[in-house]
C-alpha positions as a Markdown table, in Angstrom:
| # | Residue | x | y | z |
|---|---|---|---|---|
| 1 | Met | 151.6 | -7.5 | 84.2 |
| 2 | Phe | 152.9 | -10.2 | 87.0 |
| 3 | Lys | 155.3 | -9.3 | 89.9 |
| 4 | Ile | 157.8 | -11.1 | 91.2 |
| 5 | Gly | 156.8 | -13.1 | 94.7 |
| 6 | Gln | 153.4 | -12.8 | 93.1 |
| 7 | Lys | 151.1 | -15.7 | 93.6 |
| 8 | Ile | 149.0 | -17.3 | 91.0 |
| 9 | Val | 146.6 | -19.6 | 90.1 |
| 10 | Cys | 146.7 | -21.5 | 86.9 |
| 11 | Ile | 143.9 | -21.6 | 84.2 |
| 12 | Asp | 145.1 | -23.5 | 81.5 |
| 13 | Ala | 147.3 | -26.6 | 82.4 |
| 14 | Ser | 146.9 | -28.1 | 78.9 |
| 15 | Pro | 150.0 | -29.7 | 78.0 |
| 16 | Val | 152.8 | -27.6 | 76.0 |
| 17 | Pro | 153.5 | -27.5 | 72.9 |
| 18 | Ala | 155.8 | -31.5 | 71.6 |
| 19 | Asp | 158.9 | -28.7 | 70.4 |
| 20 | Cys | 158.6 | -27.4 | 73.8 |
| 21 | Ala | 158.3 | -30.8 | 75.9 |
| 22 | Lys | 162.3 | -31.3 | 76.5 |
| 23 | Ala | 162.6 | -27.1 | 78.0 |
| 24 | Leu | 159.3 | -27.1 | 80.2 |
| 25 | Pro | 158.9 | -31.0 | 81.6 |
| 26 | Leu | 157.1 | -29.9 | 84.3 |
| 27 | Arg | 153.4 | -29.4 | 84.7 |
| 28 | Leu | 151.3 | -27.4 | 85.3 |
| 29 | Thr | 147.8 | -28.7 | 87.6 |
| 30 | Leu | 144.6 | -26.9 | 87.4 |
| 31 | Asn | 143.6 | -24.2 | 89.7 |
| 32 | Ser | 147.2 | -24.6 | 91.8 |
| 33 | Val | 148.4 | -21.9 | 93.2 |
| 34 | Tyr | 152.4 | -20.7 | 92.1 |
| 35 | Thr | 154.8 | -18.2 | 92.9 |
| 36 | Val | 156.3 | -16.0 | 90.6 |
| 37 | Ala | 159.8 | -16.7 | 90.5 |
| 38 | Ser | 161.0 | -14.0 | 87.4 |
| 39 | Ile | 158.9 | -12.6 | 84.2 |
| 40 | His | 160.7 | -12.8 | 80.5 |
| 41 | Ile | 160.4 | -10.6 | 78.1 |
| 42 | Glu | 161.3 | -11.3 | 74.2 |
| 43 | Pro | 160.6 | -8.8 | 71.7 |
| 44 | His | 159.8 | -10.0 | 69.0 |
| 45 | Ile | 156.9 | -12.4 | 71.4 |
| 46 | Glu | 153.7 | -10.7 | 71.9 |
| 47 | Gly | 153.2 | -11.1 | 75.8 |
| 48 | Tyr | 155.6 | -12.6 | 78.5 |
| 49 | Gly | 156.3 | -15.5 | 80.3 |
| 50 | Ile | 157.2 | -16.4 | 83.6 |
| 51 | Arg | 159.0 | -19.3 | 85.7 |
| 52 | Leu | 157.7 | -20.8 | 89.5 |
| 53 | Glu | 159.2 | -20.9 | 92.6 |
| 54 | Glu | 157.8 | -24.5 | 92.9 |
| 55 | Leu | 158.5 | -25.9 | 89.1 |
| 56 | Pro | 162.4 | -25.1 | 88.6 |
| 57 | Asn | 162.8 | -26.3 | 84.7 |
| 58 | Pro | 165.8 | -27.1 | 83.6 |
| 59 | Ser | 168.0 | -24.1 | 82.3 |
| 60 | Met | 169.7 | -23.8 | 78.6 |
| 61 | Ile | 171.2 | -21.8 | 75.9 |
| 62 | Trp | 169.4 | -18.8 | 74.9 |
| 63 | Ala | 170.2 | -17.0 | 71.0 |
| 64 | Asp | 171.8 | -13.9 | 73.3 |
| 65 | Ser | 174.0 | -17.4 | 74.5 |
| 66 | Glu | 173.5 | -16.7 | 78.2 |
| 67 | Glu | 171.8 | -20.2 | 80.3 |
| 68 | Lys | 168.1 | -19.3 | 81.4 |
| 69 | Glu | 165.1 | -21.6 | 82.4 |
| 70 | Trp | 162.4 | -21.4 | 80.1 |
| 71 | Ser | 158.8 | -19.4 | 81.1 |
| 72 | Tyr | 155.3 | -20.8 | 81.0 |
| 73 | Ser | 153.1 | -18.3 | 79.3 |
| 74 | Ser | 151.3 | -15.4 | 81.2 |
| 75 | Lys | 148.1 | -16.3 | 79.8 |
| 76 | Arg | 148.0 | -19.6 | 81.8 |
| 77 | Phe | 147.7 | -18.2 | 85.0 |
| 78 | Arg | 145.0 | -15.2 | 86.5 |
| 79 | Pro | 146.3 | -13.2 | 90.4 |
| 80 | Leu | 145.1 | -14.1 | 93.2 |
| 81 | Val | 142.9 | -13.1 | 95.6 |
| 82 | Glu | 143.4 | -13.4 | 99.0 |
| 83 | Asn | 140.1 | -12.7 | 102.1 |
| 84 | Asn | 139.8 | -13.6 | 105.7 |
| 85 | Asp | 137.4 | -16.2 | 105.0 |
| 86 | Ser | 138.9 | -18.0 | 101.7 |
| 87 | Val | 140.9 | -17.2 | 99.0 |
| 88 | Glu | 139.3 | -16.9 | 95.3 |
| 89 | Met | 140.8 | -16.4 | 91.7 |
| 90 | Gln | 140.4 | -12.9 | 90.2 |
| 91 | Thr | 138.6 | -12.4 | 87.0 |
| 92 | Glu | 140.0 | -10.0 | 85.5 |
| 93 | Val | 142.8 | -10.4 | 83.1 |
| 94 | Ser | 145.9 | -8.4 | 84.3 |
């Protein structure tokens, strides 16, 4: 699982489904580096969501009556690995 503050790389910038487009109007860019702002876990959904510092989407009222930003699927990212001379994407799945 990613951690808050961790740098990650987008590996899937495909459009979000039409029913999510209002909640996620800001598009990801393939191979761009982002910073994890927060992590969103729902017990009935497989995987987890990530909110990004660089792409703050609008807040919405959730089923639990809390106002929160929608999140991007963690499957769209990989950890960023920084070496002394270069920056590269980690190939292992978190």
